[in-house]
N, C-alpha and C positions, 0 to 999 in steps of 0.2 A: 417377584410376579406371583401375584394372587391367584388362586384360582377360584375363589367366589368372586360372581362378577358383581359391577356395578350397576345401579341405574341413573340413566338420564334424564328421563321424564317420568318421575314415579306418582303424577297425577293422572297418569291416563292408566292406571289400576283400574279408574270406573266402570272402563267397558268389560271388565269380566261381569259385572254387575246384568250386562246382555244376556246373560247365561240364563236367567231367572223367566225372563218372557219366552225363550226358547224353547224350556222344559215346560213351560204351563201351555204352551201353545200345542205339546205335544199329547200334555194332559186332555185338552179339550178337542184332539184331535181323533178321539176314539170312536170309531165305526163297524156297526157289524153291516153284515151282507143280508139281504131280499134273499131268503131261500123258501121254495114250497115243499112242503113235509107230506108224507102219508097218513101221519099217525100222531097223536096229543100225547104219544108216550114220547116221543123224542122232546117232548118239553123239558122230562129232568135233564137232561143232558143241557139243556138253555141253560137252568139254573146252575147248573156247576158249571157252566162258563161264567157267570155273571162272577161267583165265587171267585176263580181261577184270574178272570182278565180285568184285575185291578190293576190302576196307573202304572202304581210300580213294577208290576209285572210287564207291564207294556213297554217301558223305559227299560226293563231289561233287557227285553227280545228284539230293540230296534234299532239296527246297524247304523239308519240313517241319521237317526237323533245323535248319535257315540260320534262319526265322523263330522259332522254339523258342528258341534260342540267344542271339536278337536281343531277346527280352522278357527274358533271365535277366540280359543286362549292363545293357540299362535296367533294370530292377528290383534290380541290385544297385548301380549307379553312385547311382539314388535312394533308398535304404538309405545311403550314404558323406555324403548331405544336400550336395551342392555348391552354391556360393555366387558372384555374379559380385561382386566388392571394389569397394563405394563410394569416394568419396573421404575420407570423413571416416576417422578411426581407426576399426577393431573395437575396441568394450567389451561385456564382459559383463554389467555393472550399469550404466545408464545412464539419470541424473535427466535429466528433461526441464523446465525451468523455464516457466512459460507466464505471460508478463506480462497482469494483468487490470485493469490501472490503467485511469482514465475513460478516457483518449487511444485506448485500444484498440478504444471504440467507434465510434472515428470511420469514416465511408464514403468510399469513393471515387467515382467519376464512375458506376461498376457498381453501387453500392448496397452492394458488399461492406464489414464492417467488419474493423479490424485483427487482432480476434480471431478471425474466420473465416479469414481465412488463417494464422494460428499453427494452425487445427485442422486445418486440409487439408494444413499438413506435417506436421504429428504425425500425424495417421490414414495417411500415407502409411508412417512409421518403423513405426505399428502393424502395418500389413499386411505389412510385407516381415520383421519379425521371425523371426530365425532360430530354432533349437529351445532353444540354449544360452545365448541371450541375454535379459535380465532388464529391463523399464523402470519405474519409480514417474515418478508426474504429480506435479508441485507448483506452486500457482498462487499467484502472487504479486502482492501489489498494496501497500500499506502494512505488510501483513504475509504470512507463507508459512503456506498450508494444505496437509499433502500430502495427494494424493487416492488413492491407491493404494498398497499395497506393492510390491516388486519383485517382477516377475510377467511372464509372456510369453502369458497368457490374455487374448486377442485383445475377448473379451466383457466383459471387464472392465474393461479398458483404452478401451473404445470408450465403454463409459456414463459413465465417469467424466469423459473428455473432453468428452462431450454436455453434461454438467453444469456445466463451468466457465461461469462468466458474468462480466462486466465489472463493478466495485464502483467508485463515484464518489469516489475516493480517487484522490492521486498515487501512485507507485510508488518502493519503496525496495529493491531488488533485493540488497541485502544481509541483507535477511532471508530470502530464499531461498537464497543462497549459504552462510550460516549453517548452515542446516538440512542442504544437503548436504555440510557439514562434518562436521557429526554424523554423518551418515549412511557417511561415510568411514571413519569411527573402526571401524564392523563389517563393513563390505562395500568389496571392491576396486574404488573407484572412480577412474578414470583422466582421466575427462572428463567436462563438466556442460556440456548444450546447454540456452540461454538463449532464446528467441522473442519480441521486445519492437519495438515501435516506435522505441526509441531516445530518447521522450520519458523521460528520468532526471534526477534533483535537478542543477543545471548551478551553476555558480560561473566566473567571468571567468579565464580564462589570461592569462598575461602580455602579451600582444596586445590583451586585452578581449574576445576571442571564447568563447561558453559553452563549458565544459568539463565532461563529467561526472565526476566524482570519488566515489569509493566505498572508503571508509576499510575494506578490509579485503584479509587477505592470502589471496592465492590457493593451496591445497594440493594444487590438482587443473589439467588444463587447462580452460579455457573457451571456448565455441564460441559467440560472441554471433551469434546469427543476425538480421538488421534486417529488419523487414517493409516492402515498398512505402510510401510517404508515401501519406497523405489528402489529399483535397481541401481547397479553402480554408475556414476555418471565422472565426467570430465570435464572440465569446461576454463575459460579465459578468465582470470578475475583482475588482471591490472595490464593497462597499456597507456604506454607515456611516451615520449621524445625529448632529448635533452640534446642543445646544439653542441657539437664538438669541435666545430670549426667553423670559417665562413661560410662553408657550402657542404657541411657534413652534420648527419644527426647520429644521433646514438639512440636507438628506438629498443623500449624493453618491453617484454611481455612476460606477464608469471600465467604459468597453469598449475592447476589444481586437482586434484582428484578428491571422490568423496570418500569417504570412510568405510564403506562396504569390501571393498575387493581392488585388486591391481588394477591398474588401467595403463592404455597407450594409446596414443595420437601422433599423428603428425599436423607440424605447425608452418604455415608458408605464410611469409609478409607481401601482398601487393602494392604496387603505389598507380595509382588512378587505373587498377584496373591489369597491371600487369605484372607478374611476380618478381621480388627483389632478390636478387641470390638464392641459395637451396633451403629446401627446406629441411627443417628439425626436427628430429624422433623424439619423444619422450618417453620414459616408463616412470609410471610413479606408483609407489607402493600406496596402501590406503592410508589415506588422511594427509600425504605429503603433497609438495608443491615445490615447482621449480620455477626459475628465472631465465628467460633466453634473451640475447642482446642482438640483434641484429643492425646492421648499418645501413644507411641511405643517404645517398650522395646525390646533392641537385638544391639548386638556387630557385627553384621556381616553388607557386605554392601547390601541394600535392595533397590527395585524398589518398590515406593510407587505409588497409582495411587488412586485419591477420586475420586467416582462416583455421580452423582446428579440424581435423577428420581422425574422427576416433579410429583406432583400431577394434573392433569389435561391438560390444553392446554398450549405449549411452543414453540415457533416460531422460536427458535433458539437451533439445538442441538448439534453446535460446542463447545458452553460452557459448557458443563455439564460433562466434564472431564479433568483432570490436572494430571499431572505426575510430579514425583520427584524422584530423586536419591540421596541415603544416601549414604554415605562413608561408610567404616570400621570406628567403634567408637576405638579409638586408643589413647594415649598419645602427645602432641605435643613434637615433636623431636626438642630439640634446642643444639647446638654448642656453647660452650662460654669458651675460655681458661681459664686453669687453674688461671693465674694471674689476671684475672679481677674478684677480689674476692667481691666487691660491686654489681656486674651485678650479680655473682652466688648465694651472698647471698639473692637479693630481690627474684631471679629466682626461690630459693628453697621454700618458703614459699608460692609460688602459686602451687593450686593443679593441678593434671591431665598433668603434663608434665616430659618428659623424658631429662634431663639435661647429655650431654654429652661433653667433655668425664669425665668418671667417673674413670679413672687410667691414671697415666702417661703412660703406652705403650699400653694405648687401641687403635686398628687402627681405622683412619678416615673410617666414613660410606661413601658409594657412594651416598647418601641426605640426607636432611636435611630439618626439614619446616621453621626453622628460624637458623640464624648466627649473633651470636653478635661477634664482632672481634676489634682487634686494631693491627692486623698483614695485609697489604696488602695482602700477600700472600694468607689467608685465602678468600680473595674477591672472586676466585674462585671456593669454594664451591660450590655445586649444591644446591640451595634452593630458595623458591619462596618470601623470604623476608630477608632481608640483613640490619643490622645495624653496621655501623663501627663508630669508636671513634677515635678521632689522626688522621685521615688518610684521605689524600688528592687522590682524584681518579686520575690514570696519566692524563685523559685529560684535568684536571682541575690546574693543576700543573703551566701552565703558565698564569694561570689568578689570584693564589690566592697565599699566601706562608704565612708560620707561623715564626711568630716573637716574642720575649721574651718581656713582656711588660704585662701592668693590662688591660684588657679587660671586657666590661660591655656588658649586653644583652639589645638594645634599644629598640627594637620591636619584637615580635613572632606572628603568625597564630594563633589566639588562637580556631579557628575551625579546626585546622590539626588533622585528626585521631589521631597523635601522640604526640601533644603538649596539648589535651583537659586537663583539669581541672590540667596543669602544670603551677606555677606561676614560673618566670623568674629574677624577679624584685630585689630579695635579693642574686642574684649568683654572685660569683666573679669568675674571671678566669685568671689565670697568662698567659696562652698562649694567642698569640694576631693573630688570622688570619686577614691577611692584601690583599687587593684585588690591584692588580696589577696597576700601572698609565692608564688612560683612558679607566679601564676595569669597565662596568657597569652591572647593573642586566641582560640587557637583552643579553649581552655577555653567561651569565650563561643559560639562557632559551633558547638561539639556540642551546645548547648540549643536551636539555633535563630536564635540571637539574629547579626544582622549589625553590624557597629560601622560608622558613618554618622560620629563625630566621633571624636578622640582627644583627651584632655588629656593635660597635664604628668606626671601620674601615674597617670591610667587612663583608661577608655572615659567618654565624656560624652553621645555621643548615640546611641542604639541603634536597631535596626530588627529587627519578626519579625513574620515571615506564619504564621499557624496556620489552616489551611484556609483560608475565607474572610475571615479575620479580620485585618486589617491593622494592626500596633500599633507606635507608636513612643512612647521612654521617654526622656526628658532627664532623666539623673540627678541635676542640679542644680535648683534650685530658680531661676526668672527673676526670683522678687523680690529675690532675693539676687546680681542682675548685674546689669550695664550693656545687657543685649538689649531690654528695653524700650522704652529709650532709641535705639536703633539704628535705622538706614533698613533693615536686613534684617530686623525683628521682624514688621512690618506683611506685608512678602514671605513669611516662613515661614508667618504665620498662611492665604494665599492659597493656597499651596503647599499645606497640609493639606486646605483646605476643596478644591481643584479635586483630590487624591486621593480624600477622600471621595464627590464624586460619582462620578467614576470608578465606585467601591467599589458604591455606590448605582444604577449605571446612570441618571443623571439628567443628565449631560452631553454624553455619548460612547459611542453604543452600535455596535457592530459586527456584522456578520453573522456567524452559525456557520456553521463550513465542517463539511464532512463528515469522518467518520472516528470521533471521540469525541466526545458532547455534553459540553458544558463543566459543572461541578458545579453540580447544580440544590439549591436552598435549599428545602426542606419538613420537615417536622416530624420531629422525631428517631425514631429507631428504628420505623419505620409501613412494613409493605407499600404498594407502588404498583404502576400496571402503565404500561407504556411502550406505547404503540403507533406505527407509524409505515407509510410508504409500503410496498405489495409485502407486505401482512399480518404485515410486521413487530410483535412484541409479546415483552414480557419483563416479568417479575414482581420487579424489584428489589426491596431493604429499604434504607431511608435508615439512615446510621451516628449514632453518637452526637451528632454536631456537627447531625443533619438536612441531611446531606447526600447525592444520590443521583449515584453516581460511575460513571466506566466504561462511560458507556451506548454502544454502540455505536450508528453513524448513517452506514451505509455509501451510502445511496442520497440522491437529492437530493431534498426532501419535506420536509412538515410533521411534528412528532413532538408526542406530547399526553402529558402526565403527570396521572393520573388515580387520584384517590383512591376507591372504589366508582364511583360514577354520576359523579362532580365532577370536572372537568376543572380543576386545578390549577397546571397551568403547560403553557406551549406554545413550542416553539423551532423554528423553521425553518433546514434544514440546507440549505445549497448550495455549489455547488462556484466557490470563490473562490478559484482559484489559476491566477498567469499562463501556469504552463509549459505546464498541460493544455490551456489555450485556445488558445497558440500553438502545438501539437502540432509543436516542434521538436522534430526526431529528429538525437543525436549519431551520428557515424562510430568512436567510440573509446571504450572506457570507461578510466578509469585508477584503477590500484588503487595499493594502496600502495609497491609495488616494480615493476610492470609495467603494460602499456598492451595492451587487446585490443582487435583494429580489428573492423569489424563486416564480415561476410558477408553481400551483398545477396543471393547467388544462393539456390537452394533446395539445401537439402543433400542430395548422393548418396547412399541410402543401398546394404548389401548387400542384395543381392536371391536368393533362394532360388531353384533349379535343380529340387531335385526334385520338385516339383509337376509339371512341364513333362515332366520324365524320364517318371514313373510315368504321367502321360497318354500319352505316346509308347508305353508298354508296351502300354499298355490298347488304343491303336490297333492296333498291332502285332497282338494277339492277337485283336481282331476282324475285322481283315483275314485273317488263318490261320483264323479260324470260317466265314467266308463263302466261303474260295475252298476248303475241303475238305469242308463240313457242306451250307452253304444254296446254294452254286453249282453250276446245272444240271449233272450228269455230275460234279460234280467234279473234282481232280486226283488225278492217280495219284500214289501214294506210291513 
């Protein structure tokens, strides 16, 4: 900070020139009183009076002139709009980014949230704006929202600041920085202020310590103002269930504490608002976590909820509850034609599977969980997971063809969910899938296909995800290979069944995080109404694939999808993010080319002096009025 004041409007200094006519007026104002005298001898004193009563002598004795000159000088200084320089660089256009992620709701020992502290500092900036300064407010969470245009209207800025609330989502500061970068193309932006608790996405540095990294090139100066740390916290960071039997689920809950102090809590599981088993007690040292396992027995769909009741102070409440929707417990519905004997034999030995068709005249169902077929017509069956053998999809027939010859598998993706623990090194194939001339891997990828296994002349196994549907295509027919006689074949069938269970949410169900709800399968091209906590309500229309996509879930709670008055889907969104629960605040942000250190002290702003100067002028004017008009007897001029 510099104690030498700055001037906003130096051209207003011409007002000091008004002192000249003021003084001239007093020079010309000299008047002598008319007196009757008894003798001419008194003229000698009159002559002496003329010598002494010069204009400068009159100026020295006139208090009224001095007071009016002081008022004029103070008003001229106020018009020049001087200010005390703050510690930060003065900016005409200043974007202020305010972190609104979940951790900003964490409280300290006095019950103040991090967002309250940020608002207090920003309010000070707004109150001390100079006439030529403009500010725009931007709320940043997992997205960025510009709340105001560049303005110095205090009422508009303060109303926008009051409307800022916390979103129950992690922070993505690059969203706000990209918005500021876009504004810099129009306005002369030299610096940007970012108010945050430092709870940002991190990754370990070479020493294993957490480091905040933002993939962004800074085109301006970033002032990172870190807010004081909150108190201790304990919360839920994971919630999922795994099927352990026909009517049994193992429910897993992870509890994590912040790195401030020891924390403790009781954890309770509820199914459809009814407690399941006994509550568990958890005591965590600073920065530790613990995994709890609950057992839930039931074949019907259920809404699970885990509640955490802290034993003592807890600075963040949004991570004390989590939701999970269990589907109906049922066997996996698998369609496999009767002539695929090797596949049906491998499927029959797997448990909890309904293998269809069971007879020659059994009608086809409307939907299946898994379709395994060598018939192109069966690809139109409704199923979230499909495996074809010896069938080339229609859109790929111009890229690859089947020739007669001996093929071998050259390479395959061993980390693929379908091919895990499957060995193809000793498999012989009499079909020879061959790529057309000038066709490369990129041609398949442009159509949405991923090559899982390569042959000597072209791709052998492909994968494609189209919306909620996951399809695998073995381009050669397994009956024309030695694959069914290898150990890897039942492993392959087991892998595709496991993937189908996941696709149908029959084996492993995970809690939904806040932010955006996952795609919801409903009827195609039909309007629905989605309601949630805090009065949230939207009316989206499903797409041609029967999916509702992009529904925001920015608050922890239960969201319901209704078709008219009927609830067709229920999704519980909860904050299952270890970073937010840990309340970890970094002291430095690493960008592509530089790092920005946090400033933990409140920013000192430019402070205007003109209100005090104007108030002083009014006080002097009021004193003059009282001395010369209101005071008994007044003061002689």
